[in-house]
C-alpha positions in Angstrom: -21.4 -5.8 -16.0 -19.5 -7.5 -13.2 -17.3 -5.3 -10.9 -13.6 -5.9 -10.3 -12.6 -7.3 -13.6 -9.2 -6.1 -14.8 -8.7 -2.4 -15.2 -8.7 -2.3 -19.0 -11.5 -4.8 -19.5 -13.7 -3.1 -16.9 -13.2 0.3 -18.5 -13.7 -1.0 -22.0 -17.0 -2.6 -21.0 -18.3 0.3 -19.0 -17.1 2.9 -21.6 -18.7 1.1 -24.5 -22.0 0.6 -22.7 -22.1 4.2 -21.4 -21.7 5.7 -24.9 -24.5 3.4 -26.2 -26.7 4.2 -23.1 -26.5 8.0 -23.2 -27.1 8.2 -26.9 -30.1 5.9 -26.6 -31.7 7.8 -23.7 -30.8 11.4 -24.8 -33.8 13.5 -25.5 -34.4 17.1 -26.8 -34.9 19.6 -24.0 -37.4 22.4 -24.2 -36.6 25.9 -22.9 -36.6 25.9 -19.1 -35.6 28.0 -16.1 -32.0 27.5 -14.9 -29.1 27.2 -17.3 -26.1 25.6 -15.5 -24.0 23.0 -17.3 -23.6 19.8 -15.3 -20.4 18.3 -16.7 -20.1 14.5 -16.6 -16.6 12.9 -16.4 -15.6 9.3 -16.4 -12.0 8.3 -16.4 -9.3 11.0 -16.2 -6.2 9.4 -17.7 -3.7 9.6 -20.5 -4.8 8.2 -23.8 -3.0 5.1 -25.0 -2.7 3.0 -28.1 -5.4 0.4 -28.5 -8.3 2.5 -27.1 -11.5 2.4 -29.0 -13.3 5.5 -30.3 -15.9 5.1 -27.5 -13.2 4.9 -24.8 -11.5 8.0 -26.2 -14.9 9.7 -26.1 -15.4 9.0 -22.4 -11.8 9.0 -21.2 -10.6 12.6 -20.8 -6.8 12.9 -21.0 -5.3 14.3 -17.8 -3.6 17.2 -19.6 -6.9 18.1 -21.2 -8.8 17.9 -17.9 -6.2 20.2 -16.4 -6.7 22.7 -19.3 -10.5 22.5 -18.8 -10.3 23.3 -15.1 -7.8 26.1 -15.9 -10.3 27.5 -18.4 -13.1 27.5 -15.7 -10.8 29.4 -13.3 -9.5 31.8 -16.0 -13.0 32.7 -17.1 -14.1 33.0 -13.5 -17.0 30.6 -13.7 -18.3 29.8 -10.2 -18.1 26.1 -9.5 -21.1 25.2 -7.4 -22.2 21.9 -5.9 -24.9 19.8 -7.5 -26.8 20.2 -4.2 -26.8 24.0 -4.6 -28.2 23.6 -8.1 -30.9 21.2 -6.8 -31.8 23.7 -4.0 -32.2 26.5 -6.6 -34.4 24.2 -8.7 -36.6 23.7 -5.6 -36.8 27.5 -5.1 -34.5 27.5 -2.1 -31.7 29.8 -3.1 -30.2 31.0 -6.4 -27.1 30.3 -8.5 -24.5 32.8 -9.6 -24.2 33.8 -13.3 -21.9 31.6 -15.3 -22.0 28.8 -12.7 -21.0 25.2 -13.6 -21.3 21.8 -11.8 -18.7 19.1 -12.0 -19.6 15.4 -11.6 -17.7 12.1 -12.0 -19.1 8.6 -12.6 -18.2 5.1 -11.5 -15.4 5.5 -8.9 -12.3 5.0 -11.1 -9.0 5.3 -9.2 -7.7 7.9 -11.7 -10.4 10.3 -10.6 -8.8 10.3 -7.1 -5.2 10.2 -8.4 -5.4 12.7 -11.3 -8.7 14.7 -11.0 -8.9 15.3 -7.2 -5.5 17.1 -6.9 -6.4 19.4 -9.7 -9.8 20.2 -8.2 -8.1 20.9 -4.9 -5.6 23.2 -6.4 -8.5 25.3 -7.8 -10.6 25.0 -4.7 -13.4 23.4 -6.9 -16.0 21.1 -5.5 -17.5 18.1 -7.4 -19.8 15.1 -6.9 -18.4 11.6 -7.4 -21.1 9.1 -8.2 -19.9 5.5 -7.4 -21.3 2.1 -7.9 -20.6 0.5 -4.6 -19.6 -3.1 -5.4 -16.6 -1.7 -7.3 -15.2 0.3 -4.5 -12.2 -1.4 -2.9 -12.6 -4.2 -5.3 -9.7 -4.2 -7.7 -6.9 -1.9 -8.7 -9.0 0.1 -11.2 -11.2 1.6 -8.5 -11.0 3.8 -5.5 -11.2 2.6 -1.9 -13.6 3.7 0.8 -10.7 5.4 2.6 -10.1 7.5 -0.5 -13.8 8.4 -0.9 -13.9 9.4 2.8 -10.8 11.6 2.2 -12.5 13.3 -0.7 -15.7 13.8 1.2 -13.8 15.4 4.1 -12.1 17.7 1.6 -15.5 19.1 0.4 -16.4 16.7 -2.3 -19.9 15.0 -2.4 -20.2 11.2 -2.7 -23.4 10.2 -4.6 -24.9 6.8 -5.5 -24.6 5.2 -8.9 -26.3 1.9 -8.1 -24.6 -1.2 -6.7 -23.5 -3.1 -9.8 -24.0 -0.6 -12.7 -26.9 -2.3 -14.5 -29.4 -0.8 -16.9 -32.1 0.0 -14.3 -34.9 -0.1 -16.9 -34.4 -3.8 -17.3 -37.3 -5.5 -15.6 -35.1 -8.2 -14.2 -33.1 -5.7 -12.1 -34.0 -5.3 -8.4 -34.5 -1.6 -8.0 -34.5 -1.9 -4.2 -31.2 -3.8 -4.3 -29.5 -1.4 -6.7 -30.9 1.9 -5.5 -31.7 1.6 -1.8 -28.8 -0.8 -1.4 -26.2 1.6 -2.9 -27.5 4.4 -0.6 -27.1 2.2 2.4 -23.6 1.1 1.3 -22.4 4.7 1.1 -24.0 5.7 4.3 -22.3 2.8 6.1 -18.9 3.3 4.6 -18.6 7.1 4.2 -20.7 8.1 7.2 -23.0 10.4 5.2 -26.2 9.3 3.6 -26.2 10.4 -0.1 -29.0 12.6 -1.4 -28.0 12.4 -5.1 -28.2 9.6 -7.5 -26.9 9.1 -11.1 -28.5 6.6 -13.5 -26.0 4.1 -14.9 -25.7 4.8 -18.7 -28.3 7.5 -18.1 -31.0 4.9 -18.5 -34.2 5.7 -16.7 -38.0 5.6 -17.0 -40.9 6.6 -14.8 -40.6 3.4 -12.7 -36.9 3.9 -12.1 -37.3 7.6 -11.3 -40.1 6.8 -8.8 -37.9 4.2 -7.1 -35.0 6.7 -6.7 -37.4 9.2 -5.2 -39.0 6.6 -2.9 -35.5 5.6 -1.7 -35.0 9.1 -0.2 -32.9 10.8 -2.9 -33.5 14.5 -3.5 -32.5 14.4 -7.2 -31.0 12.2 -9.9 -28.7 13.0 -12.7 -29.2 11.6 -16.2 -26.7 11.7 -19.1 -26.8 14.3 -21.9 -29.7 16.6 -23.0 -27.9 19.9 -22.4 -27.4 22.6 -19.7 -31.0 23.6 -18.9 -33.0 22.3 -15.9 -36.1 23.1 -14.0 -38.0 21.7 -11.0 -39.6 19.2 -13.3 -36.3 17.6 -14.3 -35.0 17.1 -10.8 -35.1 13.3 -11.1 -33.7 13.3 -14.7 -31.2 16.2 -14.5 -29.9 17.1 -17.9 -26.1 17.3 -18.3 -23.2 17.5 -20.7 -20.8 14.7 -21.4 -17.3 16.0 -21.0 -14.8 14.9 -23.7 -11.4 16.0 -25.0 -13.0 18.4 -27.4 -11.9 21.8 -26.0 -14.0 23.8 -28.4 -17.1 22.0 -27.3 -16.1 22.4 -23.7 -15.6 26.2 -24.1 -18.9 26.4 -26.0 -20.7 24.7 -23.1 -19.1 27.1 -20.6 -20.2 30.1 -22.5 -23.7 28.6 -22.8 -23.8 28.6 -19.0 -23.7 32.4 -18.9 
């Protein structure tokens, strides 16, 4: 996928590939030690005519997102950082009962315009995984100034590669995509990211080893549920957030 195509075509290509990717790479997870749902959001925007089913699956409507954050607050689920969960998986600290983690992929502008203010109102933290060639490169995406603002407000900026390829493709340069995205964020945000998210959730042993070698402390995959252990630190299991409020509420209760 090439960054900075038009807003709708960029979202259509990324959304369709993301759905295919996470379904292809999802695996059953055995019982493990820490149950904290890591929610994965993409675009936060009003639904519109002409969206495909895959786009609707990934694009959470703004009103629904607001309701989901209200539900977290109403049920008093502690929102913790992904770093705090990773620390607990490494045996350095613990997580409170009912904790949840919020993450966002790609760097879409509507995450800044629509999701960020709602997070601030609730005093929630979140991790925003961005693919760096998109940032500041077209009206669909955030700018580096906006990412710096969110980082200063308590959000975490994580790496999501440079160009959002399937990293398991042997033709993709892992150093360029993984190490390069880490350097881009460090240079433009002023903080070197410790967390990585695999584009489309696609990973294998070679890709995970490259992420670890680049200096990341952990990497988030896509799907597989709310349970993680120290052994899944470089393929953190997660839950794809959708407009399905019943599924969302069920995932919240599963985190208790």
